[in-house]
C-alpha positions as CSV (number, residue, x, y, z in Angstrom):
1,M,-8.3,16.1,10.7
2,L,-6.5,18.2,8.2
3,S,-8.6,19.7,5.4
4,L,-7.1,21.1,2.1
5,S,-8.6,24.7,2.2
6,V,-8.2,25.6,-1.0
7,E,-8.6,24.2,-4.1
8,R,-4.7,25.1,-5.3
9,D,-3.9,22.7,-2.5
10,T,-5.5,19.8,-4.3
11,E,-4.1,21.0,-7.5
12,I,-0.6,20.7,-6.1
13,L,-1.3,17.4,-5.3
14,I,-2.8,16.5,-8.7
15,D,0.7,18.2,-10.4
16,N,2.7,15.8,-9.0
17,Q,0.5,12.6,-9.2
18,L,0.2,13.7,-13.0
19,K,4.2,14.3,-13.4
20,N,4.7,10.8,-11.6
21,L,2.4,9.3,-14.2
22,G,4.0,10.4,-17.1
23,W,1.8,13.3,-18.0
24,N,3.7,16.5,-19.3
25,N,2.6,19.9,-18.1
26,D,5.7,21.7,-19.4
27,P,4.3,25.0,-21.7
28,H,7.5,25.1,-23.2
29,A,7.7,21.1,-24.2
30,A,6.6,19.8,-27.8
31,D,5.1,16.8,-26.1
32,R,3.3,18.6,-23.7
33,N,0.1,16.8,-23.2
34,V,-1.7,18.5,-20.2
35,Y,-3.4,21.7,-19.7
36,Q,-4.2,23.6,-16.8
37,Q,-7.4,26.3,-17.0
38,R,-7.3,26.4,-21.0
39,V,-7.6,24.2,-23.7
40,K,-5.1,23.4,-26.6
41,T,-7.0,24.6,-29.7
42,E,-9.4,27.7,-31.0
43,A,-12.0,25.2,-31.7
44,Q,-12.2,23.9,-28.5
45,K,-12.2,27.0,-26.9
46,R,-15.1,28.2,-28.9
47,K,-16.9,25.4,-28.2
48,L,-16.5,25.4,-24.1
49,Q,-17.8,29.6,-24.3
50,G,-15.1,30.5,-22.1
51,K,-15.8,28.1,-19.8
52,R,-12.6,26.3,-18.4
53,P,-12.0,23.1,-17.2
54,D,-9.4,22.6,-14.3
55,Y,-7.3,20.2,-16.4
56,I,-7.4,18.5,-19.7
57,L,-5.5,15.8,-20.7
58,Y,-4.5,15.3,-24.6
59,Q,-3.7,12.2,-26.2
60,S,0.0,12.5,-27.0
61,K,0.9,13.8,-30.4
62,S,-2.6,15.0,-31.0
63,D,-5.3,17.5,-30.3
64,K,-7.5,14.9,-28.8
65,P,-9.0,15.2,-25.4
66,L,-8.4,12.3,-23.8
67,A,-9.6,13.0,-20.1
68,I,-10.9,16.1,-17.8
69,I,-9.9,16.4,-14.1
70,E,-11.9,18.6,-11.8
71,A,-10.1,19.5,-8.7
72,K,-12.4,20.6,-5.6
73,R,-11.0,21.8,-2.1
74,Q,-11.8,19.2,0.4
75,G,-15.2,19.4,1.9
76,Q,-16.8,20.6,-1.2
77,N,-19.6,18.1,-3.2
78,I,-17.0,15.8,-5.4
79,H,-20.6,14.9,-7.5
80,D,-21.1,18.8,-8.0
81,A,-17.7,18.5,-9.8
82,L,-17.9,15.2,-11.1
83,R,-21.1,16.6,-13.0
84,Q,-19.1,19.8,-14.1
85,G,-16.7,17.6,-15.5
86,I,-18.9,15.8,-17.3
87,E,-20.4,18.9,-18.8
88,Y,-17.3,19.8,-20.2
89,A,-16.2,16.4,-21.4
90,Q,-19.4,16.2,-23.6
91,Q,-18.7,19.8,-25.0
92,L,-14.7,18.5,-25.7
93,D,-15.9,14.7,-27.0
94,A,-13.4,13.9,-24.1
95,P,-14.0,10.0,-22.9
96,I,-13.1,10.0,-19.3
97,V,-13.8,12.4,-16.3
98,F,-11.8,12.8,-12.9
99,A,-13.2,14.6,-10.2
100,T,-11.2,14.8,-6.8
101,D,-10.6,16.9,-3.9
102,G,-7.7,15.5,-2.8
103,V,-9.2,12.5,-0.8
104,F,-11.5,11.0,-2.8
105,T,-11.5,10.7,-6.5
106,K,-14.5,9.9,-9.0
107,T,-14.5,8.9,-12.4
108,V,-16.9,8.4,-14.9
109,H,-16.8,7.0,-18.9
110,I,-18.6,9.2,-20.8
111,K,-20.2,6.7,-23.2
112,E,-21.1,4.1,-20.5
113,N,-22.1,6.7,-17.9
114,K,-20.5,4.3,-15.7
115,P,-17.1,4.4,-13.3
116,L,-13.9,3.2,-14.6
117,I,-13.7,-0.5,-13.5
118,L,-9.4,-1.6,-13.1
119,N,-8.9,-5.3,-12.8
120,G,-12.6,-5.8,-11.6
121,E,-12.6,-2.7,-8.9
122,E,-13.2,1.3,-8.9
123,I,-10.5,3.3,-9.9
124,D,-9.9,6.0,-7.4
125,E,-7.2,7.6,-8.4
126,L,-5.1,9.2,-11.6
127,I,-4.2,6.7,-14.3
128,R,-1.3,6.8,-16.9
129,E,-2.0,8.1,-20.3
130,T,-0.9,4.4,-21.5
131,L,-4.4,3.1,-19.1
132,A,-6.3,5.8,-20.4
133,L,-6.2,4.7,-23.6
134,R,-7.3,1.5,-23.1
135,Y,-10.7,3.2,-21.7
136,L,-11.8,4.6,-25.0
137,G,-14.2,2.0,-26.1
138,T,-14.9,0.4,-22.2
139,N,-15.1,1.3,-18.8
140,E,-13.8,-1.9,-17.6
141,V,-10.2,-3.2,-18.2
142,S,-8.0,-5.8,-17.3
143,T,-4.4,-5.0,-17.2
144,L,-3.3,-8.5,-15.5
145,D,-1.9,-11.3,-17.1
146,K,-4.8,-14.0,-17.3
147,R,-2.2,-16.5,-16.1
148,V,-1.1,-14.0,-13.1
149,V,-4.8,-13.6,-12.5
150,K,-5.4,-17.7,-12.1
151,S,-2.2,-17.9,-10.1
152,R,-3.3,-15.6,-7.5
153,G,-6.5,-17.4,-7.4
154,E,-4.7,-20.6,-6.8
155,L,-2.4,-19.3,-4.0
156,I,-5.3,-20.3,-1.1
157,S,-5.8,-23.7,-2.3
158,I,-2.1,-24.3,-2.2
159,F,-2.0,-23.3,1.4
160,G,-4.1,-25.5,2.1
161,T,-1.9,-28.1,1.0
162,V,0.9,-26.6,2.3
163,N,-0.7,-26.4,5.9
164,D,-1.0,-30.4,5.7
165,L,2.8,-30.9,5.3
166,L,3.9,-28.1,8.0
167,R,1.5,-30.1,10.1
168,E,3.7,-32.8,9.5
169,E,6.8,-30.4,10.4
170,G,5.2,-30.0,13.7
171,L,4.5,-26.5,13.6
172,Q,1.7,-24.9,14.8
173,K,-1.8,-24.0,13.0
174,G,-1.9,-20.4,12.3
175,L,0.9,-17.8,12.4
176,E,3.6,-20.3,12.5
177,R,2.5,-22.1,9.6
178,F,1.8,-18.8,7.8
179,T,5.7,-17.2,8.4
180,E,7.0,-20.2,7.3
181,F,4.9,-20.2,3.7
182,A,5.5,-16.4,3.7
183,N,9.3,-17.1,3.7
184,I,9.2,-19.4,0.8
185,L,6.5,-17.4,-1.3
186,F,8.4,-14.1,-0.7
187,L,11.7,-15.7,-2.4
188,K,9.3,-16.7,-5.5
189,V,7.7,-13.2,-5.8
190,L,11.2,-11.4,-5.5
191,S,12.7,-13.9,-7.9
192,E,10.0,-13.0,-10.5
193,I,10.5,-9.3,-10.2
194,E,14.6,-9.6,-10.0
195,D,13.9,-12.0,-13.4
196,G,11.8,-9.4,-14.6
197,K,13.7,-6.4,-14.3
198,E,16.9,-8.4,-16.0
199,A,14.7,-9.1,-18.9
200,S,13.5,-5.2,-19.7
201,G,17.2,-4.6,-19.4
202,E,17.7,-3.5,-15.9
203,R,20.1,-4.6,-13.6
204,S,19.3,-6.8,-10.6
205,K,21.2,-6.4,-7.1
206,I,20.0,-9.9,-6.3
207,N,22.5,-12.5,-7.6
208,R,20.9,-15.4,-9.8
209,A,22.0,-17.8,-7.0
210,F,20.3,-16.6,-4.3
211,R,17.0,-16.7,-7.1
212,W,14.2,-19.2,-7.6
213,E,15.5,-20.7,-11.0
214,H,18.8,-21.7,-9.5
215,F,17.6,-24.0,-6.5
216,K,14.3,-25.0,-7.1
217,N,15.5,-28.3,-9.5
218,L,17.6,-29.3,-6.1
219,R,16.5,-32.1,-4.0
220,G,17.1,-33.6,-0.8
221,H,19.1,-32.1,1.9
222,E,20.9,-30.3,-0.8
223,L,17.8,-27.9,-1.4
224,L,17.0,-27.8,2.3
225,S,20.6,-26.5,3.5
226,Y,20.8,-24.0,0.3
227,V,17.7,-22.6,0.8
228,S,18.2,-22.3,4.5
229,D,22.1,-21.8,5.1
230,T,23.0,-20.2,1.9
231,V,19.7,-17.9,0.7
232,L,18.2,-17.1,3.7
233,K,21.3,-16.0,5.1
234,W,22.4,-13.9,2.3
235,F,19.2,-11.7,2.5
236,A,19.5,-11.4,5.9
237,K,23.1,-10.0,5.5
238,E,21.3,-7.8,2.7
239,Y,18.8,-6.6,4.5
240,H,20.7,-6.6,7.7
241,D,17.8,-8.2,9.6
242,D,18.7,-11.8,10.7
243,N,15.1,-11.7,12.7
244,I,12.9,-12.0,9.3
245,F,14.9,-14.2,6.8
246,Q,15.9,-16.9,9.6
247,P,16.3,-20.7,8.6
248,L,13.5,-22.7,8.0
249,Q,11.9,-24.6,10.7
250,I,11.4,-27.8,8.1
251,T,13.2,-30.3,8.5
252,H,12.3,-33.0,6.0
253,P,13.5,-32.1,2.4
254,E,10.6,-33.9,0.5
255,N,8.0,-31.2,2.2
256,L,10.0,-28.4,1.2
257,K,10.8,-29.8,-1.8
258,A,6.7,-30.4,-2.5
259,I,5.9,-26.9,-1.3
260,I,8.4,-25.7,-4.0
261,D,6.6,-27.1,-6.9
262,L,3.5,-26.2,-6.3
263,L,4.8,-22.8,-6.3
264,D,6.9,-23.3,-9.2
265,G,3.9,-23.5,-11.6
266,L,2.7,-20.3,-10.7
267,Q,3.0,-16.6,-12.3
268,L,2.5,-14.4,-9.8
269,T,3.8,-11.2,-11.0
270,D,2.7,-9.3,-14.1
271,I,6.1,-7.5,-15.6
272,N,3.7,-4.8,-17.4
273,A,2.2,-3.7,-14.1
274,D,3.4,-0.5,-12.2
275,I,3.2,-2.1,-8.4
276,K,5.2,-5.7,-9.3
277,G,5.4,-7.2,-5.0
278,D,1.7,-7.1,-4.8
279,A,0.8,-10.9,-5.0
280,F,2.5,-11.4,-1.7
281,E,-0.1,-8.5,-0.3
282,Y,-3.0,-10.3,-2.2
283,F,-2.3,-13.6,-0.8
284,I,-2.2,-12.0,3.1
285,R,-5.3,-10.1,2.1
286,S,-7.2,-13.1,1.2
287,Y,-6.2,-15.4,3.9
288,S,-7.1,-12.6,6.5
289,A,-10.1,-12.0,5.5
290,S,-11.2,-16.0,5.8
291,N,-8.8,-16.8,8.7
292,P,-9.1,-13.5,10.9
293,S,-7.9,-15.5,13.9
294,D,-5.0,-17.2,12.6
295,L,-2.5,-14.3,12.2
296,G,-4.4,-12.5,15.3
297,E,-5.4,-9.5,13.7
298,I,-8.4,-7.9,11.9
299,F,-7.4,-7.4,8.2
300,T,-8.3,-3.2,7.4
301,P,-10.2,-3.0,4.4
302,R,-8.1,-1.4,1.5
303,H,-10.5,1.5,1.1
304,V,-10.5,2.2,4.5
305,V,-7.0,2.6,4.9
306,K,-6.4,4.7,1.8
307,T,-9.0,6.7,3.0
308,M,-7.2,7.2,6.4
309,V,-4.2,8.0,4.6
310,R,-5.5,10.4,2.0
311,L,-7.4,12.4,4.9
312,I,-3.6,12.7,7.2
313,K,-2.0,13.9,4.1
314,P,1.6,12.6,4.4
315,E,4.6,14.7,3.1
316,I,8.1,13.6,2.3
317,G,10.2,14.1,5.4
318,E,7.2,13.6,7.7
319,K,8.2,10.0,10.0
320,I,4.8,7.9,9.7
321,Y,4.3,5.2,12.7
322,D,2.1,2.4,13.1
323,P,2.9,0.6,16.6
324,F,0.5,-2.4,15.7
325,C,1.6,-2.8,12.1
326,G,0.5,-6.3,11.8
327,T,1.6,-7.3,8.1
328,G,2.2,-4.0,7.3
329,G,-0.5,-3.0,5.3
330,M,-1.0,0.7,6.6
331,L,2.5,1.6,6.2
332,I,2.6,-0.2,2.6
333,V,-0.2,2.0,1.5
334,A,1.4,5.4,3.3
335,F,4.3,4.3,1.1
336,K,2.4,4.2,-2.1
337,Y,1.0,7.2,-1.5
338,L,3.9,9.2,-0.8
339,M,5.9,7.8,-4.1
340,D,2.7,8.8,-6.1
341,T,2.5,12.2,-4.9
342,M,5.9,13.5,-3.6
343,P,8.6,14.9,-6.4
344,R,10.7,11.9,-7.3
345,N,14.3,12.9,-6.9
346,A,17.2,11.1,-5.2
347,R,17.0,12.7,-2.1
348,N,13.2,11.9,-1.6
349,L,13.7,8.1,-2.9
350,E,16.4,8.4,-0.4
351,T,14.1,9.9,2.9
352,L,11.2,7.5,1.7
353,S,13.4,4.5,1.6
354,R,15.2,5.0,5.2
355,E,13.5,7.6,7.2
356,T,9.9,7.6,6.6
357,V,7.9,4.3,7.7
358,Y,8.5,3.2,10.8
359,G,6.2,0.0,12.2
360,A,6.1,-2.7,15.1
361,D,4.4,-5.4,15.8
362,L,4.4,-7.8,19.0
363,T,4.2,-11.3,17.2
364,K,5.8,-12.7,13.9
365,T,3.8,-10.8,11.7
366,A,6.3,-8.0,11.8
367,S,8.5,-10.2,9.8
368,I,5.9,-10.5,6.5
369,A,5.7,-6.9,7.3
370,K,9.2,-6.4,6.5
371,M,8.9,-8.6,3.6
372,N,5.8,-7.0,2.5
373,M,7.6,-3.6,2.7
374,I,10.9,-5.1,0.3
375,L,8.0,-5.9,-2.2
376,A,6.3,-2.7,-2.3
377,G,9.4,-0.8,-3.0
378,D,11.7,-0.9,0.5
379,G,10.9,1.0,3.6
380,H,11.2,-2.0,5.7
381,N,14.5,-0.5,7.5
382,N,12.4,0.6,10.4
383,V,10.1,-2.0,11.0
384,Q,10.6,-4.1,14.3
385,R,9.2,-7.3,16.1
386,L,8.7,-5.4,19.2
387,D,5.8,-5.0,22.2
388,S,4.9,-1.2,21.7
389,L,3.1,-0.9,24.6
390,A,6.0,-1.9,26.8
391,N,8.3,0.7,25.1
392,P,6.5,4.3,25.4
393,V,7.9,7.1,22.6
394,D,7.7,10.6,23.0
395,R,7.0,13.4,20.6
396,K,8.9,11.6,18.2
397,Y,6.5,11.1,14.8
398,E,4.4,13.7,12.7
399,I,1.9,10.9,11.8
400,V,0.7,7.7,13.3
401,L,-1.4,5.9,11.3
402,T,-2.9,2.2,13.3
403,N,-5.6,0.0,13.7
404,M,-5.1,-0.8,17.4
405,P,-5.6,-4.4,18.9
406,F,-9.0,-4.5,20.6
407,A,-9.2,-6.1,23.9
408,Q,-5.9,-7.0,24.9
409,K,-4.1,-7.0,28.4
410,T,-1.2,-5.3,28.7
411,R,1.1,-5.6,32.0
412,Y,2.6,-2.3,31.1
413,G,-0.2,0.2,31.6
414,D,1.8,1.8,34.4
415,K,4.1,3.5,31.7
416,Y,1.4,5.7,31.0
417,A,-0.8,8.7,32.4
418,I,-4.1,6.5,33.2
419,P,-2.8,2.9,34.1
420,N,-5.0,0.2,33.0
421,R,-4.7,-3.6,32.1
422,N,-7.2,-2.9,29.4
423,G,-5.0,-2.1,25.8
424,D,-8.2,-0.4,24.7
425,I,-7.2,2.5,27.2
426,V,-3.6,2.2,26.8
427,C,-3.2,1.6,23.1
428,P,-4.2,5.4,22.5
429,Q,-2.1,6.8,25.0
430,H,0.8,5.2,23.4
431,C,-0.1,6.6,20.3
432,F,-0.8,10.4,21.6
433,R,2.3,10.1,23.2
434,A,4.3,9.0,20.2
435,L,3.1,12.2,18.1
436,K,5.1,15.1,18.0
437,D,4.0,18.6,18.9
438,G,1.1,19.4,16.0
439,G,1.4,15.7,14.7
440,R,-1.8,13.8,12.7
441,M,-3.1,10.8,13.7
442,A,-5.7,8.2,11.8
443,I,-6.8,5.5,14.6
444,I,-9.4,3.0,14.6
445,V,-10.5,2.4,17.8
446,P,-13.3,0.2,19.0
447,E,-17.3,1.9,19.5
448,G,-16.7,1.7,23.1
449,F,-13.5,3.9,23.3
450,L,-15.5,6.9,21.8
451,S,-18.9,6.3,23.3
452,N,-18.3,4.8,26.8
453,T,-19.0,7.3,29.5
454,N,-19.5,5.0,32.7
455,S,-15.7,4.1,32.5
456,K,-13.8,7.2,34.5
457,A,-10.7,5.5,32.6
458,Y,-12.2,6.0,29.1
459,V,-13.4,9.0,29.8
460,D,-9.9,10.6,31.3
461,V,-7.8,8.6,28.2
462,R,-9.9,10.7,25.7
463,R,-8.4,13.7,27.3
464,V,-5.1,12.2,27.3
465,P,-3.2,14.7,24.5
466,S,-3.5,17.5,27.2
467,R,-2.5,15.8,30.1
468,Q,0.3,14.5,28.7
469,R,1.6,17.6,26.7
């Protein structure tokens, strides 16, 4: 595990995040609203009596301090930083404090003496000024349209009805039915996103003829044929992958129409939210939590994944690999982390989209991961359906980030330095081999992998890096 060796390393992360969030730290700009190691007015300087907060964020076009940020190097006590920030905030009458070491971020609302809560969850990252302003009088804010919240909550119950319809189609319970529904849900969510772009004056790259509003009122075989043979084929061509966007397995048009009607009344995308495609991921998370066996994977809690990504600290230009990516949750968090922390220019955005995120999964969940990445902002190109253990790679990636499958059997153990049928022995070897020299890895392993001293294979595999390099 890497550590941020000096406080300035944390500040570099903060600088990029603030810029990407629309804050302005340009000393020559008339609309500057970020001051580092200094305050804006002489009166504020006197109040601090020579003390210097790391960052003071101001309400635009005013001298009013809005937030204090205290930066610490990784390993220092973040709660000490938070207490220090609170002291500064009280002296300057700033309502919000952030304390961060580049991995963990804590917040406090000075008046309420509580953390900042956004849409029911504690904030663990810096925020835009427009959002910060909503915390002037409260520590709890909801930004989602109430209809969106209600619609997302209805998705699970709707899938219960859809499950019955897909059973009539002869589709197996679990992944087969889930994937069929995911194809249709994807079309609904992506259409909402693209409709929203046009409503705000942006140009959509997806012709209206392939969007929800165009085909939702069709009926009978015309509907079934249009969605399968026109819409999904267009997406397969547009995204260069006919393994994801395959024709529907539904054969009865009335069942497809019923599913479309169930989804049509929902509003799944909030056009004012930064992240437009998270309804799709929300559904996957919610369903996986209640039915872990159906998708054949355990969904890693989001706060765990965020911590792993922040500890590993991806940088633009590095290749990130998840050989057991499931529905793509870890890759999406890494993608969003880079989007938040890298300098946003055309070259970096192209690199992020096409040469950064790599994933594979043995099952159909790979197609869901691809759709998930498209909705998150792209990065889908290098996600594929593949048995990673059958296809070892050597020194290809700077970062491996994964939750390996537990207690699986494999016939490909003889491809590795320590042959074994037990996937718990082989999966880590695949990950070690995939890393470039000097690479970093964050991996969730079964407890026995770390504690088992009775099995020679377990003992040996923990030495794999030195044996294989």
